[in-house]
N, CA, C and O atoms as CSV, one atom per row, in Angstrom:
chain,resi,resn,atom,element,x,y,z
A,1,MET,N,N,0.841,-1.173,0.000
A,1,MET,CA,C,0.000,0.000,0.000
A,1,MET,C,C,0.889,1.239,0.000
A,1,MET,O,O,1.790,1.362,0.829
A,2,ARG,N,N,0.632,2.152,-0.930
A,2,ARG,CA,C,1.377,3.411,-1.007
A,2,ARG,C,C,0.531,4.532,-0.435
A,2,ARG,O,O,-0.685,4.556,-0.620
A,3,THR,N,N,1.178,5.465,0.263
A,3,THR,CA,C,0.512,6.633,0.825
A,3,THR,C,C,0.968,7.863,0.060
A,3,THR,O,O,2.152,8.199,0.061
A,4,LEU,N,N,0.024,8.537,-0.597
A,4,LEU,CA,C,0.322,9.709,-1.416
A,4,LEU,C,C,-0.406,10.921,-0.846
A,4,LEU,O,O,-1.367,10.786,-0.089
A,5,LEU,N,N,0.067,12.102,-1.222
A,5,LEU,CA,C,-0.616,13.349,-0.884
A,5,LEU,C,C,-1.127,13.975,-2.165
A,5,LEU,O,O,-0.401,14.064,-3.155
A,6,ARG,N,N,-2.375,14.409,-2.144
A,6,ARG,CA,C,-3.000,15.009,-3.323
A,6,ARG,C,C,-3.691,16.303,-2.919
A,6,ARG,O,O,-4.320,16.377,-1.864
A,7,ASN,N,N,-3.572,17.303,-3.747
A,7,ASN,CA,C,-4.308,18.540,-3.537
A,7,ASN,C,C,-5.658,18.362,-4.218
A,7,ASN,O,O,-5.733,18.285,-5.444
A,8,SER,N,N,-6.722,18.296,-3.425
A,8,SER,CA,C,-8.040,18.023,-4.001
A,8,SER,C,C,-8.554,19.186,-4.840
A,8,SER,O,O,-9.456,18.999,-5.657
A,9,LEU,N,N,-8.006,20.373,-4.658
A,9,LEU,CA,C,-8.430,21.530,-5.455
A,9,LEU,C,C,-7.844,21.486,-6.863
A,9,LEU,O,O,-8.515,21.860,-7.826
A,10,THR,N,N,-6.598,21.031,-6.990
A,10,THR,CA,C,-5.926,20.993,-8.299
A,10,THR,C,C,-5.898,19.587,-8.899
A,10,THR,O,O,-5.738,19.436,-10.110
A,11,GLY,N,N,-6.051,18.559,-8.064
A,11,GLY,CA,C,-5.956,17.179,-8.519
A,11,GLY,C,C,-4.528,16.698,-8.665
A,11,GLY,O,O,-4.298,15.596,-9.164
A,12,LEU,N,N,-3.555,17.507,-8.235
A,12,LEU,CA,C,-2.144,17.152,-8.387
A,12,LEU,C,C,-1.601,16.474,-7.131
A,12,LEU,O,O,-2.014,16.772,-6.010
A,13,TYR,N,N,-0.670,15.559,-7.354
A,13,TYR,CA,C,-0.009,14.828,-6.282
A,13,TYR,C,C,1.367,15.434,-6.010
A,13,TYR,O,O,1.987,16.011,-6.903
A,14,VAL,N,N,1.835,15.300,-4.776
A,14,VAL,CA,C,3.191,15.717,-4.435
A,14,VAL,C,C,4.168,14.752,-5.097
A,14,VAL,O,O,4.093,13.537,-4.909
A,15,GLU,N,N,5.082,15.319,-5.874
A,15,GLU,CA,C,6.134,14.506,-6.499
A,15,GLU,C,C,7.446,14.682,-5.742
A,15,GLU,O,O,8.179,13.718,-5.522
A,16,SER,N,N,7.737,15.913,-5.347
A,16,SER,CA,C,8.906,16.231,-4.529
A,16,SER,C,C,8.584,17.518,-3.777
A,16,SER,O,O,7.456,18.006,-3.836
A,17,LEU,N,N,9.551,18.057,-3.086
A,17,LEU,CA,C,9.317,19.221,-2.241
A,17,LEU,C,C,8.653,20.373,-2.993
A,17,LEU,O,O,7.744,21.003,-2.452
A,18,ASP,N,N,9.073,20.663,-4.206
A,18,ASP,CA,C,8.523,21.784,-4.976
A,18,ASP,C,C,7.898,21.371,-6.302
A,18,ASP,O,O,7.674,22.214,-7.170
A,19,THR,N,N,7.615,20.079,-6.466
A,19,THR,CA,C,7.117,19.585,-7.747
A,19,THR,C,C,5.831,18.795,-7.542
A,19,THR,O,O,5.695,18.025,-6.591
A,20,TRP,N,N,4.886,19.008,-8.465
A,20,TRP,CA,C,3.602,18.312,-8.435
A,20,TRP,C,C,3.430,17.539,-9.736
A,20,TRP,O,O,4.018,17.893,-10.758
A,21,THR,N,N,2.623,16.482,-9.694
A,21,THR,CA,C,2.342,15.675,-10.879
A,21,THR,C,C,0.863,15.314,-10.903
A,21,THR,O,O,0.219,15.238,-9.856
A,22,ASN,N,N,0.332,15.093,-12.093
A,22,ASN,CA,C,-1.057,14.657,-12.191
A,22,ASN,C,C,-1.178,13.134,-12.232
A,22,ASN,O,O,-2.276,12.598,-12.380
A,23,ARG,N,N,-0.060,12.448,-12.103
A,23,ARG,CA,C,-0.043,10.988,-12.170
A,23,ARG,C,C,0.233,10.374,-10.801
A,23,ARG,O,O,1.246,10.679,-10.172
A,24,ALA,N,N,-0.660,9.521,-10.347
A,24,ALA,CA,C,-0.467,8.840,-9.068
A,24,ALA,C,C,0.796,7.988,-9.082
A,24,ALA,O,O,1.483,7.886,-8.066
A,25,ASP,N,N,1.109,7.373,-10.224
A,25,ASP,CA,C,2.295,6.517,-10.284
A,25,ASP,C,C,3.596,7.321,-10.277
A,25,ASP,O,O,4.664,6.748,-10.062
A,26,GLY,N,N,3.531,8.630,-10.506
A,26,GLY,CA,C,4.716,9.475,-10.448
A,26,GLY,C,C,4.847,10.232,-9.137
A,26,GLY,O,O,5.805,10.977,-8.934
A,27,ALA,N,N,3.883,10.039,-8.251
A,27,ALA,CA,C,3.859,10.767,-6.976
A,27,ALA,C,C,4.839,10.166,-5.978
A,27,ALA,O,O,5.190,8.988,-6.051
A,28,PHE,N,N,5.272,11.010,-5.039
A,28,PHE,CA,C,6.133,10.547,-3.956
A,28,PHE,C,C,5.298,9.676,-3.020
A,28,PHE,O,O,4.209,10.075,-2.608
A,29,ALA,N,N,5.799,8.504,-2.688
A,29,ALA,CA,C,5.121,7.598,-1.763
A,29,ALA,C,C,5.767,7.740,-0.387
A,29,ALA,O,O,6.947,7.442,-0.204
A,30,PHE,N,N,4.976,8.195,0.563
A,30,PHE,CA,C,5.463,8.350,1.930
A,30,PHE,C,C,5.542,6.986,2.599
A,30,PHE,O,O,4.691,6.126,2.371
A,31,ASP,N,N,6.571,6.791,3.428
A,31,ASP,CA,C,6.735,5.521,4.133
A,31,ASP,C,C,5.633,5.293,5.155
A,31,ASP,O,O,5.176,4.168,5.359
A,32,LYS,N,N,5.213,6.383,5.795
A,32,LYS,CA,C,4.197,6.290,6.846
A,32,LYS,C,C,3.182,7.405,6.675
A,32,LYS,O,O,3.497,8.482,6.171
A,33,MET,N,N,1.970,7.131,7.098
A,33,MET,CA,C,0.901,8.112,6.995
A,33,MET,C,C,1.232,9.389,7.763
A,33,MET,O,O,0.944,10.487,7.287
A,34,ASP,N,N,1.834,9.260,8.945
A,34,ASP,CA,C,2.133,10.458,9.739
A,34,ASP,C,C,3.178,11.348,9.068
A,34,ASP,O,O,3.185,12.557,9.297
A,35,GLN,N,N,4.059,10.778,8.248
A,35,GLN,CA,C,5.012,11.598,7.493
A,35,GLN,C,C,4.282,12.444,6.450
A,35,GLN,O,O,4.615,13.612,6.251
A,36,ALA,N,N,3.299,11.859,5.792
A,36,ALA,CA,C,2.513,12.593,4.802
A,36,ALA,C,C,1.712,13.707,5.473
A,36,ALA,O,O,1.623,14.814,4.942
A,37,ILE,N,N,1.137,13.423,6.621
A,37,ILE,CA,C,0.374,14.442,7.354
A,37,ILE,C,C,1.292,15.572,7.791
A,37,ILE,O,O,0.934,16.743,7.665
A,38,TRP,N,N,2.463,15.238,8.299
A,38,TRP,CA,C,3.421,16.271,8.716
A,38,TRP,C,C,3.797,17.149,7.528
A,38,TRP,O,O,3.817,18.374,7.651
A,39,PHE,N,N,4.095,16.543,6.379
A,39,PHE,CA,C,4.461,17.294,5.183
A,39,PHE,C,C,3.331,18.234,4.769
A,39,PHE,O,O,3.580,19.395,4.446
A,40,ALA,N,N,2.108,17.749,4.777
A,40,ALA,CA,C,0.961,18.573,4.387
A,40,ALA,C,C,0.790,19.752,5.331
A,40,ALA,O,O,0.519,20.868,4.888
A,41,ARG,N,N,0.943,19.519,6.607
A,41,ARG,CA,C,0.800,20.606,7.583
A,41,ARG,C,C,1.904,21.637,7.419
A,41,ARG,O,O,1.657,22.836,7.549
A,42,GLN,N,N,3.112,21.185,7.137
A,42,GLN,CA,C,4.228,22.112,6.950
A,42,GLN,C,C,4.078,22.923,5.665
A,42,GLN,O,O,4.509,24.074,5.604
A,43,SER,N,N,3.474,22.334,4.648
A,43,SER,CA,C,3.310,23.050,3.381
A,43,SER,C,C,2.213,24.108,3.467
A,43,SER,O,O,2.193,25.051,2.675
A,44,ASP,N,N,1.299,23.951,4.430
A,44,ASP,CA,C,0.254,24.944,4.687
A,44,ASP,C,C,-0.607,25.212,3.450
A,44,ASP,O,O,-0.986,26.353,3.187
A,45,ILE,N,N,-0.910,24.159,2.698
A,45,ILE,CA,C,-1.740,24.263,1.499
A,45,ILE,C,C,-3.112,23.671,1.823
A,45,ILE,O,O,-3.201,22.551,2.324
A,46,SER,N,N,-4.168,24.412,1.541
A,46,SER,CA,C,-5.502,23.914,1.855
A,46,SER,C,C,-5.944,22.861,0.848
A,46,SER,O,O,-5.450,22.810,-0.278
A,47,GLY,N,N,-6.878,22.028,1.271
A,47,GLY,CA,C,-7.463,21.021,0.393
A,47,GLY,C,C,-6.630,19.782,0.174
A,47,GLY,O,O,-6.853,19.062,-0.800
A,48,MET,N,N,-5.680,19.508,1.043
A,48,MET,CA,C,-4.849,18.315,0.873
A,48,MET,C,C,-5.580,17.077,1.386
A,48,MET,O,O,-6.372,17.140,2.327
A,49,GLU,N,N,-5.291,15.961,0.744
A,49,GLU,CA,C,-5.874,14.699,1.167
A,49,GLU,C,C,-4.859,13.578,1.007
A,49,GLU,O,O,-3.988,13.626,0.139
A,50,LEU,N,N,-4.989,12.565,1.864
A,50,LEU,CA,C,-4.187,11.355,1.740
A,50,LEU,C,C,-4.864,10.460,0.720
A,50,LEU,O,O,-6.090,10.351,0.695
A,51,VAL,N,N,-4.068,9.824,-0.116
A,51,VAL,CA,C,-4.596,8.841,-1.058
A,51,VAL,C,C,-3.825,7.551,-0.830
A,51,VAL,O,O,-2.596,7.530,-0.899
A,52,PHE,N,N,-4.549,6.487,-0.560
A,52,PHE,CA,C,-3.937,5.182,-0.356
A,52,PHE,C,C,-4.116,4.374,-1.630
A,52,PHE,O,O,-5.230,4.230,-2.132
A,53,VAL,N,N,-3.012,3.846,-2.150
A,53,VAL,CA,C,-3.021,3.138,-3.417
A,53,VAL,C,C,-2.412,1.757,-3.218
A,53,VAL,O,O,-1.325,1.614,-2.658
A,54,SER,N,N,-3.122,0.764,-3.678
A,54,SER,CA,C,-2.618,-0.601,-3.670
A,54,SER,C,C,-2.032,-0.887,-5.044
A,54,SER,O,O,-2.671,-0.612,-6.060
A,55,ASP,N,N,-0.830,-1.433,-5.084
A,55,ASP,CA,C,-0.213,-1.754,-6.370
A,55,ASP,C,C,-1.050,-2.764,-7.149
A,55,ASP,O,O,-1.070,-2.741,-8.380
A,56,ALA,N,N,-1.733,-3.638,-6.440
A,56,ALA,CA,C,-2.540,-4.651,-7.103
A,56,ALA,C,C,-3.918,-4.127,-7.506
A,56,ALA,O,O,-4.424,-4.463,-8.576
A,57,ALA,N,N,-4.523,-3.306,-6.649
A,57,ALA,CA,C,-5.907,-2.882,-6.880
A,57,ALA,C,C,-6.053,-1.450,-7.351
A,57,ALA,O,O,-7.158,-1.027,-7.688
A,58,GLY,N,N,-4.965,-0.690,-7.383
A,58,GLY,CA,C,-5.050,0.713,-7.765
A,58,GLY,C,C,-5.503,1.573,-6.595
A,58,GLY,O,O,-5.362,1.163,-5.443
A,59,PRO,N,N,-6.049,2.765,-6.867
A,59,PRO,CA,C,-6.492,3.654,-5.793
A,59,PRO,C,C,-7.557,2.997,-4.937
A,59,PRO,O,O,-8.494,2.390,-5.455
A,60,VAL,N,N,-7.414,3.117,-3.638
A,60,VAL,CA,C,-8.334,2.472,-2.723
A,60,VAL,C,C,-9.257,3.501,-2.077
A,60,VAL,O,O,-10.480,3.388,-2.168
A,61,VAL,N,N,-8.676,4.493,-1.430
A,61,VAL,CA,C,-9.482,5.481,-0.720
A,61,VAL,C,C,-8.696,6.768,-0.577
A,61,VAL,O,O,-7.465,6.758,-0.572
A,62,ARG,N,N,-9.410,7.876,-0.460
A,62,ARG,CA,C,-8.743,9.133,-0.148
A,62,ARG,C,C,-9.393,9.716,1.094
A,62,ARG,O,O,-10.600,9.591,1.302
A,63,VAL,N,N,-8.564,10.360,1.921
A,63,VAL,CA,C,-9.009,10.900,3.194
A,63,VAL,C,C,-8.625,12.368,3.261
A,63,VAL,O,O,-7.439,12.687,3.353
A,64,PRO,N,N,-9.604,13.275,3.218
A,64,PRO,CA,C,-9.290,14.689,3.395
A,64,PRO,C,C,-8.662,14.915,4.762
A,64,PRO,O,O,-9.167,14.414,5.767
A,65,LEU,N,N,-7.569,15.660,4.809
A,65,LEU,CA,C,-6.869,15.849,6.075
A,65,LEU,C,C,-7.701,16.603,7.092
A,65,LEU,O,O,-7.422,16.513,8.288
A,66,GLY,N,N,-8.712,17.343,6.667
A,66,GLY,CA,C,-9.614,18.006,7.607
A,66,GLY,C,C,-10.356,17.013,8.473
A,66,GLY,O,O,-10.709,17.323,9.610
A,67,SER,N,N,-10.595,15.834,7.956
A,67,SER,CA,C,-11.270,14.811,8.748
A,67,SER,C,C,-10.357,14.278,9.851
A,67,SER,O,O,-10.807,13.564,10.747
A,68,LEU,N,N,-9.060,14.634,9.778
A,68,LEU,CA,C,-8.102,14.245,10.816
A,68,LEU,C,C,-7.854,15.389,11.794
A,68,LEU,O,O,-7.007,15.280,12.680
A,69,GLY,N,N,-8.598,16.493,11.630
A,69,GLY,CA,C,-8.528,17.570,12.599
A,69,GLY,C,C,-7.670,18.758,12.245
A,69,GLY,O,O,-7.419,19.593,13.114
A,70,HIS,N,N,-7.207,18.883,11.014
A,70,HIS,CA,C,-6.392,20.048,10.648
A,70,HIS,C,C,-7.301,21.132,10.079
A,70,HIS,O,O,-8.039,20.870,9.129
A,71,PRO,N,N,-7.266,22.360,10.643
A,71,PRO,CA,C,-8.217,23.406,10.254
A,71,PRO,C,C,-8.069,23.909,8.816
A,71,PRO,O,O,-9.039,24.435,8.270
A,72,LEU,N,N,-6.917,23.774,8.185
A,72,LEU,CA,C,-6.738,24.280,6.827
A,72,LEU,C,C,-7.149,23.283,5.762
A,72,LEU,O,O,-7.151,23.606,4.574
A,73,MET,N,N,-7.492,22.086,6.172
A,73,MET,CA,C,-7.786,21.034,5.212
A,73,MET,C,C,-9.290,20.890,5.022
A,73,MET,O,O,-10.078,21.373,5.835
A,74,SER,N,N,-9.680,20.225,3.948
A,74,SER,CA,C,-11.082,19.966,3.660
A,74,SER,C,C,-11.707,19.129,4.776
A,74,SER,O,O,-11.029,18.299,5.381
A,75,LEU,N,N,-12.986,19.342,5.049
A,75,LEU,CA,C,-13.650,18.618,6.124
A,75,LEU,C,C,-14.560,17.504,5.631
A,75,LEU,O,O,-15.348,16.969,6.410
A,76,ALA,N,N,-14.470,17.148,4.373
A,76,ALA,CA,C,-15.325,16.098,3.822
A,76,ALA,C,C,-14.938,14.733,4.378
A,76,ALA,O,O,-13.809,14.532,4.827
A,77,ALA,N,N,-15.879,13.805,4.344
A,77,ALA,CA,C,-15.639,12.446,4.830
A,77,ALA,C,C,-14.802,11.663,3.827
A,77,ALA,O,O,-14.797,11.998,2.642
A,78,PRO,N,N,-14.090,10.621,4.278
A,78,PRO,CA,C,-13.325,9.776,3.356
A,78,PRO,C,C,-14.234,9.187,2.278
A,78,PRO,O,O,-15.395,8.870,2.538
A,79,ARG,N,N,-13.692,9.043,1.062
A,79,ARG,CA,C,-14.486,8.540,-0.057
A,79,ARG,C,C,-13.714,7.480,-0.821
A,79,ARG,O,O,-12.500,7.602,-0.983
A,80,PRO,N,N,-14.399,6.433,-1.296
A,80,PRO,CA,C,-13.712,5.479,-2.165
A,80,PRO,C,C,-13.410,6.127,-3.505
A,80,PRO,O,O,-14.128,7.028,-3.938
A,81,LEU,N,N,-12.356,5.675,-4.160
A,81,LEU,CA,C,-11.958,6.269,-5.424
A,81,LEU,C,C,-12.478,5.533,-6.638
A,81,LEU,O,O,-12.247,5.970,-7.766
A,82,SER,N,N,-13.169,4.433,-6.439
A,82,SER,CA,C,-13.546,3.598,-7.571
A,82,SER,C,C,-14.373,4.345,-8.616
A,82,SER,O,O,-14.281,4.032,-9.803
A,83,ASP,N,N,-15.172,5.318,-8.203
A,83,ASP,CA,C,-16.016,6.024,-9.167
A,83,ASP,C,C,-15.574,7.475,-9.386
A,83,ASP,O,O,-16.340,8.280,-9.916
A,84,GLN,N,N,-14.355,7.811,-8.987
A,84,GLN,CA,C,-13.879,9.179,-9.103
A,84,GLN,C,C,-12.586,9.208,-9.890
A,84,GLN,O,O,-11.730,8.345,-9.700
A,85,PRO,N,N,-12.426,10.191,-10.777
A,85,PRO,CA,C,-11.177,10.278,-11.547
A,85,PRO,C,C,-10.023,10.711,-10.677
A,85,PRO,O,O,-10.201,11.455,-9.712
A,86,LEU,N,N,-8.825,10.237,-11.025
A,86,LEU,CA,C,-7.622,10.668,-10.297
A,86,LEU,C,C,-6.968,11.799,-10.992
A,86,LEU,O,O,-5.941,12.297,-10.530
């Protein structure tokens, strides 16, 4: 399972510190979920969400960081990605 960060406003994934990509397979995969959350909080960009991707099954679920208690993030509930474009 890969943990990615995506800006839900732009649809872009974090590729590196100053680079974004529209491809999930080109995105930086965080080793741990808390590392991705820390990075998102430090970047201070609104609308960030965690995206969990299984190499076998593809995108599994995305979780808006606001649902984890960060005031700058979206407050929507987690959603499956099966019917949503990446």
